[in-house]
N, C-alpha and C positions, 0 to 999 in steps of 0.2 A: 950205657948212657940212656936216660929216659927220653922218650920222644913226645913231642907235642904237635897237635894239628892246628893250623891257623887257617881260618876261612875269612875271605873278604866279604863283608856284609853291607858296606856302604860305599858310595861312590867317592872318588878322589877329586871330582869337579869342585872348583872353588876352594881347594886346599893349597897349602904352601908347597913350593917346589921341594922343600926338604921332606915333607910327608909323602909326596908322590915318589920321590927317589927311594925312600925307605920301603914303601910297598913293593916297588920293583926289585929292590935288593932282597926282599923276602920271597920273591918269585910270584907275587900276586899281581895279575893283570886284569882278569875279568871278574865281574860280580859273581859270587857264589863259588869261586875257585878255592880249592883247599890244597895246602901244601903241608908236608911233614918235615919238621926240623928237630935237631937235637936240642935238649933243654940246657942251653949254655947261657952264661951271663950276657954275651953279645946279642944273641937272638932275643932274650928277654928284654933287653934295653930297647931294641928295635921295635918290639911289640908294644912296649910301654909308650913309645912316641906316637903310635897310631892306634892305640887301644880303642878309640871311639869309632874306628872304621873296620875293625876285625873282631872275630870271636875266637876263643882259644879253648881247645879240649886237651886234657892230659890223658895219656895212655897208661 
């Protein structure tokens, strides 16, 4: 399975509760934090919801 790296690049302040929970579900808490996930439709959907707050790299 392909891996993707997700990095939080913008703050979750003044964002909806749904977006904050999505970031936490992705494992992103601090600015600049990077996590690695499998490239699955579920993860891609979560990234799509917060695409304005994160950057994505494919391996």
